[in-house]
C-alpha positions in Angstrom: 0.1 0.0 0.1 1.0 3.5 -0.6 2.6 5.2 2.4 1.8 8.7 3.2 2.9 11.4 5.7 -0.1 12.5 7.8 -1.0 15.7 10.0 -3.2 14.1 12.3 -6.3 15.8 13.2 -10.1 15.1 13.0 -11.4 15.1 9.7 -8.1 16.8 8.0 -6.9 15.2 4.8 -3.2 15.3 4.0 -2.1 13.0 1.1 -4.4 9.9 0.7 -5.9 9.6 4.2 -7.8 11.5 6.7 -8.2 10.6 10.3 -11.0 10.1 12.7 -10.3 8.8 16.1 -13.6 8.0 17.7 -15.1 6.5 20.8 -15.0 2.6 20.6 -18.8 2.1 20.7 -19.2 4.2 17.4 -18.7 2.2 14.4 -19.0 4.2 11.1 -21.0 2.7 8.4 -22.7 4.3 5.2 -26.2 3.4 4.2 -25.6 3.5 0.5 -24.7 1.1 -2.2 -21.3 -0.4 -1.1 -20.4 -1.1 -4.8 -20.8 2.5 -5.4 -18.0 3.3 -3.0 -15.4 0.5 -3.9 -12.2 1.7 -5.3 -11.6 2.4 -8.8 -10.2 -0.8 -10.4 -7.9 1.3 -12.3 -6.3 2.6 -8.9 -8.5 5.7 -8.5 -9.6 6.8 -4.9 -12.4 5.2 -3.0 -15.6 7.2 -3.5 -17.9 8.2 -0.7 -21.5 7.4 -0.3 -24.2 8.8 1.8 -23.3 8.4 5.4 -26.4 9.8 6.9 -27.6 10.0 9.7 -24.1 10.7 11.0 -22.1 12.9 8.6 -19.1 12.1 10.6 -15.3 13.0 9.8 -14.2 9.8 8.3 -11.0 8.4 7.1 -10.8 7.5 3.2 -9.1 4.3 3.2 -8.3 5.2 -0.5 -5.1 3.2 -1.4 -5.3 2.0 -4.9 -7.2 -1.1 -5.4 -8.5 -1.2 -1.7 -12.1 -2.7 -1.7 -14.8 -2.8 1.3 -13.8 -5.0 4.1 -10.1 -4.5 3.6 -7.8 -2.5 6.0 -5.1 0.0 5.9 -3.0 1.5 8.7 -3.9 4.7 10.1 -2.9 6.6 13.1 -4.7 8.1 16.3 -2.4 10.8 17.6 -2.1 14.4 18.4 0.7 15.1 15.9 2.4 14.4 12.5 2.9 10.8 11.7 5.2 9.1 9.2 3.9 5.9 8.1 7.5 4.9 6.8 8.8 4.4 10.3 8.5 7.7 11.9 6.8 8.9 15.2 3.2 7.8 15.3 2.5 9.6 18.6 1.5 8.5 22.0 -1.8 6.5 21.0 0.0 4.2 18.1 -1.3 3.1 15.1 -4.6 1.6 14.4 -6.4 -0.1 11.7 -8.6 1.6 9.4 -11.3 -0.9 7.9 -13.3 0.4 4.7 -17.0 -0.5 5.6 -19.4 0.1 2.6 -17.1 2.9 1.4 -16.3 4.8 4.6 -13.5 4.0 6.9 -12.7 5.0 10.3 -10.3 4.5 13.1 -12.8 2.6 15.0 -11.9 1.7 18.5 -9.3 4.4 18.9 -9.0 5.8 22.5 -10.3 9.4 22.9 -8.3 11.9 21.5 -7.4 13.4 24.9 -8.5 11.4 27.9 -8.7 12.1 31.6 -6.4 9.6 32.6 -4.3 10.9 35.1 -5.8 14.4 35.0 -6.6 16.1 38.2 -9.8 18.3 37.8 -10.1 21.6 39.6 -11.9 21.5 42.9 -15.5 20.9 42.6 -15.2 19.9 38.9 -14.8 16.7 36.9 -13.0 15.8 33.9 -14.9 15.1 30.6 -12.7 13.2 28.2 -12.4 14.5 24.7 -13.3 12.5 21.6 -15.9 12.0 18.9 -19.6 12.0 19.9 -23.0 12.0 18.2 -25.4 14.9 19.2 -29.0 15.3 18.4 -31.8 12.7 17.8 -34.4 11.6 15.3 -36.6 10.6 18.1 -40.2 10.1 16.9 -41.4 9.3 20.3 -40.6 12.7 21.6 -42.0 14.6 18.7 -44.4 12.4 16.6 -44.3 11.6 13.7 -40.8 12.4 12.6 -38.8 13.6 15.6 -38.2 17.0 17.0 -36.7 19.0 13.9 -34.7 21.4 16.3 -32.6 18.4 17.3 -31.9 17.1 13.7 -29.8 15.9 11.9 -27.9 13.6 14.1 -24.3 14.4 13.6 -20.9 13.9 15.0 -18.6 16.3 16.5 -15.0 16.0 17.9 -14.6 17.7 21.5 -11.6 18.5 23.4 -11.4 17.3 27.1 -12.8 19.9 29.4 -13.8 20.2 32.9 -17.5 20.6 34.3 -19.0 21.7 37.6 -20.1 18.3 39.5 -23.0 20.4 40.7 -25.1 23.2 39.6 -23.9 26.6 40.9 -25.3 26.8 44.6 -26.5 29.8 46.6 -23.6 29.7 48.5 -21.0 30.0 45.7 -23.0 32.8 44.0 -23.5 34.7 47.3 -19.7 34.6 48.1 -19.3 35.9 44.6 -22.0 38.7 44.7 -21.0 40.0 48.2 -17.2 40.3 47.0 -18.2 42.6 44.4 -19.4 40.3 41.5 -16.2 41.0 39.4 -17.3 41.3 35.8 -15.3 40.9 32.6 -14.4 44.1 30.6 -15.7 44.8 27.2 -13.7 43.0 24.5 -12.2 40.5 27.1 -12.1 37.0 25.7 -14.3 34.5 27.6 -14.0 31.4 25.2 -11.9 30.5 22.1 -14.1 27.7 20.4 -13.4 25.6 17.4 -13.5 27.0 13.7 -12.1 30.1 14.7 -15.1 31.5 16.9 -14.3 33.7 19.7 -16.8 34.9 22.4 -15.9 38.3 23.8 -17.6 40.2 26.5 -19.9 42.8 25.3 -20.3 46.2 26.9 -24.0 45.6 26.6 -23.9 42.6 28.9 -24.5 43.6 32.7 -24.9 41.6 35.8 -28.1 41.7 37.6 -29.0 40.5 41.2 -31.2 37.4 41.4 -34.8 38.0 42.3 -35.4 37.7 45.9 -37.4 34.7 47.2 -40.9 35.3 48.4 -43.6 32.8 49.3 -44.9 32.4 45.8 -41.9 32.6 43.2 -39.8 29.7 43.9 -36.6 31.9 44.1 -33.7 30.4 46.2 -31.9 33.8 46.5 -32.6 35.7 49.8 -29.9 38.1 49.6 -26.1 38.1 50.1 -26.5 38.3 53.9 -28.7 35.2 54.3 -27.2 31.5 54.2 -30.9 30.1 54.6 -30.6 28.3 51.0 -26.9 28.0 50.6 -26.9 24.3 49.5 -29.7 24.8 46.7 -29.0 25.8 43.3 -29.2 29.5 42.5 -31.8 30.4 40.2 -33.5 33.7 38.6 -30.0 34.3 37.1 -29.8 35.8 33.5 -27.4 34.5 31.0 -24.8 37.4 31.2 -24.8 37.2 35.1 -24.1 33.5 34.9 -21.3 33.9 32.4 -19.7 36.7 34.5 -19.8 34.3 37.5 -18.0 31.4 35.5 -15.5 33.8 33.8 -14.3 35.6 36.9 -14.4 32.9 39.6 -11.9 30.6 37.9 -9.0 30.9 35.3 -10.6 30.0 31.9 -14.1 29.7 33.2 -17.2 30.2 31.1 -20.6 28.4 30.4 -20.3 25.0 28.7 -21.3 24.8 24.9 -24.4 22.9 23.9 -22.0 20.2 22.3 -20.3 20.0 25.8 -23.3 19.9 27.9 -24.9 17.3 25.6 -21.7 15.0 25.6 -21.5 15.2 29.3 -25.3 14.2 29.7 -25.2 11.4 27.3 -22.0 9.9 28.5 -20.8 10.2 24.9 -22.9 7.1 24.3 -26.2 8.5 23.1 -28.2 7.9 26.3 -31.9 9.4 26.4 -31.4 10.4 30.0 -28.0 10.4 32.1 -29.1 7.0 33.5 -30.5 5.5 30.5 -28.6 2.6 28.5 -26.1 3.6 25.8 -27.7 4.3 22.3 -31.2 4.9 23.7 -31.2 8.5 22.1 -34.5 7.4 20.1 -36.3 5.7 22.7 -39.7 7.1 23.4 -39.3 9.0 26.8 -41.7 8.2 29.7 -42.2 9.5 33.2 -41.3 5.8 34.5 -37.7 6.6 33.3 -37.7 9.8 35.6 -38.5 9.0 39.3 -37.8 11.6 41.8 -34.5 9.9 42.8 -33.2 10.2 39.1 -34.4 13.8 38.2 -36.1 16.4 40.5 -39.0 17.3 38.1 -42.9 17.2 37.9 -42.3 14.8 34.8 -41.2 12.2 37.4 -44.0 12.7 39.9 -45.8 15.9 41.5 -44.1 15.0 44.9 -40.6 15.7 43.5 -41.0 19.3 44.5 -38.4 22.2 44.0 -34.5 21.5 43.7 -32.8 19.9 46.5 -29.2 19.4 47.5 -27.5 16.5 45.6 -26.8 14.5 48.6 -27.3 10.6 48.9 -28.6 10.5 45.2 -26.3 8.3 43.3 -29.2 7.9 40.6 -28.8 11.6 39.9 -25.2 11.3 38.8 -24.0 11.0 35.3 -21.4 8.4 34.2 -18.8 11.1 34.6 -19.9 12.0 38.0 -21.9 15.1 37.4 -25.1 15.7 39.4 -28.7 16.9 38.0 -28.1 16.9 34.2 -31.6 16.1 34.1 -34.2 18.0 36.2 -33.3 20.3 39.0 -32.9 23.6 37.4 -32.3 23.8 33.6 -29.1 25.2 32.8 -27.5 28.1 30.5 -25.3 27.2 27.7 -23.2 29.5 25.4 -24.9 28.8 22.1 -27.4 30.9 20.2 -30.2 29.0 18.4 -30.0 28.0 14.7 -31.8 30.2 12.2 -35.5 30.1 12.9 -35.2 29.2 16.5 -37.5 26.8 18.0 -39.2 26.9 14.8 -36.3 25.6 12.9 -37.8 22.9 10.6 -34.6 21.6 8.7 -30.8 21.6 9.1 -30.9 22.7 12.6 -27.7 21.3 13.4 -24.6 21.7 11.2 -24.3 18.8 8.8 -20.6 19.3 8.4 -18.3 17.6 11.2 -17.0 20.2 13.7 -14.3 20.4 16.2 -15.2 22.0 19.6 -18.3 23.5 17.8 -20.4 26.4 19.0 -23.2 28.6 17.2 -22.8 32.1 18.4 -23.3 35.5 17.2 -23.4 38.3 19.4 -26.5 40.3 17.9 -28.7 37.2 18.6 -30.7 37.7 21.9 -31.6 34.1 22.5 -29.3 31.7 24.4 -29.3 27.8 24.8 -30.9 26.1 28.0 -30.4 22.5 28.6 -31.5 19.8 30.9 -35.1 20.6 31.9 -36.2 21.7 35.2 -38.2 20.8 38.4 -41.4 22.2 37.0 -41.3 20.5 33.9 -44.2 18.0 33.3 -43.1 16.5 30.0 -40.6 13.9 30.0 -39.2 14.7 26.5 -38.1 18.3 28.0 -35.6 16.5 30.2 -33.9 14.5 27.6 -30.2 14.7 26.8 -30.9 15.7 23.3 -33.7 18.4 24.0 -32.9 22.0 23.2 -34.5 25.2 24.4 -33.6 28.9 23.8 -34.6 31.9 26.0 -33.9 35.6 25.8 -30.6 36.3 27.5 -32.0 38.5 30.2 -34.7 35.8 31.2 -34.8 35.3 35.1 -37.0 32.2 36.2 -37.2 29.9 38.9 -36.6 27.0 36.5 -33.1 28.3 35.0 -29.6 28.0 37.0 -26.3 27.2 35.6 -23.1 25.4 35.9 -19.5 26.4 34.7 -17.0 24.7 32.4 -13.4 25.2 31.5 -10.7 23.8 29.5 
C-alpha cells in the first residue's frame, strides 16, 4: 500500500488519508450502495456514499485497489505521523477498515482522555473524543422527531472540566458580596473551534437574582442570608451566569451545547443520563424519571423544587456530574439556529465540527439545557432536548453550571 505522511487531526486530509479517532462504541458505516464506494479498479480513490444520519469526519481508506472489508494502517495521535517509520504519537497506530465505502479509526482511544488528569476542585473531567449529538426520536415529537434536534451528527470535542453540581446559592452569594467582578468589554471569554471567539460585550451587565418570596420559587434571599446555601441558584440571567463563571476561575465560562450534551449522554447516546447507551431515540416516559433520578414534575408531582444533591447516586452521570436532568435547567453558551425553536430543517450543522459552537453576539436568545423541576413533560428533560430563551430571562426554572478547558 502507498505510504503517506499525515498531519493528524479530526477530519483533516493530507495525502491520501484523513483520520477520525472515535469512541470505541461508534462504528461508522454508510447506508448507500457499497459497490458504488469501492475503489476504482484502475487505481483511483475510493468514493464516498451517503453516510446519513451521522455525517461524521471519516477516513478515506483510499489506497489504490482497496475494497470494502479490507484494511489499511492509520494513526490516532495528536501530532504528525510518518507511516514510513517515523513517530506515530502516544496513541500509536490503529487499523482503518473500509466499511461500505467509509473507513474510520474504529476503536481508537479518545483524542485526549482524562487518565491521570486532576480536575479543579468541584469539577470533573470530561474526556475528549468524537460523539454523536441530536436525535431523530419520533416518540418525543411524533411523527418524525423534533426538527430542532436534527440531523444527528458527530462532533469532535477536546477534553474539558465541568462543575459536578449546579452553582449553589453559597457559591453565588460569595461572589456577589465580594463585588461580583465582571469581565471588561472585549475580554475573551472563550475561544471555540472553527475560529469562533466569544468576547464580553459592553451591553452585557450583571443583575442580582430575584429575591425569594412565598410564591416565586426563588432560592436567593440576598447576600447576607445563608438559608438556602446548598440549593442551586436560580433567577439568574445569562450574562450574570457567564460573568460568574468567567471571573471565579481561570478560563471559566458556560459550557457549549455540544459539551453539555456530551456530558449528559456520557458520549454514548443516552436518552437520559441514567438510561442505557444508544437509547437516544427511545420514547421518553415518566417511568424513566423517578424523583431519585430527576427532580422534576415529569417524574411525579411529589418531586418538589430543587434539593441538595446528597445521597442521590441515581442523579449522577457516568462522569460524576449531578442533575443533568431536572433540578434547574442550565444556561449554555450557544445561540439558536436560524429560525430558533421554529427551525424546520438543518437545525444542526451537517458538516463535522471540532469544539463547535453557534454564536453570534447580535442574537438575543441563548441555549438552555436539561429541563427543570417544574417541567411535566419527560421529553423536555432528555439529553438531546434543546431550548432557547432571551438572555435576560430570570425564572425559577433556570440556573447554570460552569465549564473550563
